[in-house]
C-alpha positions as CSV (number, residue, x, y, z in Angstrom):
1,X,1.4,18.7,9.1
2,X,0.0,15.2,7.4
3,X,2.5,12.3,7.5
4,X,2.3,8.6,6.1
5,X,5.2,6.6,8.0
6,X,5.3,3.0,6.9
7,X,7.2,0.1,8.6
8,X,7.3,-3.5,8.7
9,X,9.7,-4.2,5.5
10,X,12.8,-5.9,5.0
11,X,14.8,-9.3,3.6
12,X,12.7,-12.5,3.3
13,X,12.0,-16.0,1.9
14,X,10.3,-16.2,-1.2
15,X,7.3,-17.8,0.4
16,X,7.8,-16.1,3.6
17,X,5.5,-13.2,4.7
18,X,5.7,-9.2,5.8
19,X,2.6,-6.8,7.4
20,X,3.5,-3.5,6.7
21,X,1.8,-0.5,8.6
22,X,1.1,2.6,7.7
23,X,0.6,5.1,10.7
24,X,-1.2,8.7,10.1
25,X,-0.2,11.9,12.3
26,X,-2.4,15.1,11.7
27,X,-4.6,12.5,8.9
28,X,-7.3,9.8,9.3
29,X,-7.8,7.3,6.7
30,X,-11.7,8.7,6.6
31,X,-12.2,7.6,2.5
32,X,-9.6,5.4,1.3
33,X,-5.8,4.6,1.8
34,X,-3.8,2.6,-1.1
35,X,-0.4,1.1,-1.3
36,X,2.0,1.3,-4.6
37,X,5.7,-0.5,-4.6
38,X,8.8,0.8,-6.9
39,X,10.7,-2.1,-8.1
40,X,14.5,-0.4,-9.9
41,X,14.3,0.0,-12.8
42,X,10.1,0.3,-12.6
43,X,7.5,2.7,-12.7
44,X,5.2,2.8,-9.9
45,X,2.7,0.5,-9.4
46,X,-1.1,-0.2,-7.7
47,X,-1.0,-3.0,-5.2
48,X,-3.9,-2.5,-3.5
49,X,-7.2,0.1,-2.3
50,X,-9.3,0.5,0.4
51,X,-12.7,2.3,0.3
52,X,-13.3,3.4,4.2
53,X,-16.8,3.7,4.5
54,X,-17.8,0.3,2.6
55,X,-14.6,-2.1,3.4
56,X,-14.1,-2.2,-0.4
57,X,-11.2,-3.7,-1.5
58,X,-8.7,-3.8,-4.4
59,X,-5.7,-5.7,-5.2
60,X,-3.5,-5.7,-8.5
61,X,-3.8,-9.3,-10.4
62,X,-0.3,-9.8,-9.5
63,X,-1.1,-10.3,-5.4
64,X,-4.6,-11.5,-5.3
65,X,-4.8,-14.4,-2.8
66,X,-2.0,-13.3,-1.0
67,X,-1.8,-9.7,0.4
68,X,-4.3,-8.2,2.0
69,X,-5.3,-4.1,3.0
70,X,-7.0,-3.6,6.4
71,X,-6.9,-0.4,8.5
72,X,-7.2,0.0,12.2
73,X,-10.7,1.0,14.2
74,X,-8.9,4.5,14.9
75,X,-8.5,4.5,11.1
76,X,-4.9,6.4,11.5
77,X,-3.3,3.2,10.5
78,X,-3.6,0.5,7.5
79,X,-1.9,-2.5,6.9
80,X,-0.6,-4.6,4.0
81,X,-0.1,-8.2,5.1
82,X,1.8,-9.8,2.7
83,X,2.1,-13.8,2.4
84,X,3.6,-15.7,-0.3
85,X,6.0,-13.5,-1.3
86,X,8.2,-13.5,-4.6
87,X,11.3,-12.1,-5.7
88,X,9.2,-10.2,-8.1
89,X,7.7,-8.7,-4.6
90,X,10.8,-6.9,-4.1
91,X,10.2,-3.5,-4.6
92,X,10.2,0.2,-2.0
93,X,6.1,-0.1,-0.9
94,X,4.7,3.3,-0.4
95,X,1.3,4.0,1.2
96,X,-1.1,6.9,0.0
97,X,-4.4,8.4,1.0
98,X,-5.8,12.0,0.6
99,X,-8.3,14.1,2.1
100,X,-11.2,13.8,-0.3
101,X,-12.4,10.7,-1.8
102,X,-10.9,8.8,-4.2
103,X,-11.8,5.8,-6.4
104,X,-9.4,3.0,-5.9
105,X,-9.8,1.2,-8.8
106,X,-8.9,4.2,-11.0
107,X,-6.0,5.3,-8.4
108,X,-4.3,1.8,-8.8
109,X,-5.0,1.3,-12.9
110,X,-5.1,4.7,-14.6
111,X,-1.6,5.9,-15.9
112,X,-0.2,8.8,-13.4
113,X,-3.8,8.9,-11.6
114,X,-1.8,8.1,-8.6
115,X,0.2,11.7,-8.7
116,X,-3.2,13.3,-7.7
117,X,-3.0,11.4,-4.0
118,X,-2.1,14.2,-1.6
119,X,-0.2,12.0,0.8
120,X,2.1,9.4,0.6
121,X,4.9,7.8,2.6
122,X,8.4,7.8,2.2
123,X,8.6,4.0,1.4
124,X,9.5,0.3,2.9
125,X,12.0,-1.1,1.2
126,X,11.1,-5.0,1.0
127,X,13.6,-7.5,-0.4
128,X,12.5,-11.4,-1.6
129,X,15.8,-13.7,-1.9
130,X,17.0,-16.7,-0.9
């Protein structure tokens, strides 16, 4: 059974930082791993994606320069370092992956393409508020 479990969310003041983790069991991030988020009343948004094979990273324009995606060498945990957080970053953050390769840029930017990803975590709440 494949499980992805996010952790590291919480309440932080504007300008603060959080580091989200996505721990995988029954699975390794062999191809790519992505982070998405969903704010209250809004649709799911692609945040960041990492191609494991070559280390290429992708970011939504709204988080470029502030967020960084990575994974550990064992390929069982992915991370999303979030700096200079803003109230508009408030959302539930999900990690996602698939047993097959998937194109990061398509997954992040093409409407409904994320629905093709097989494995999802249950999400971690991030709240940015003074």
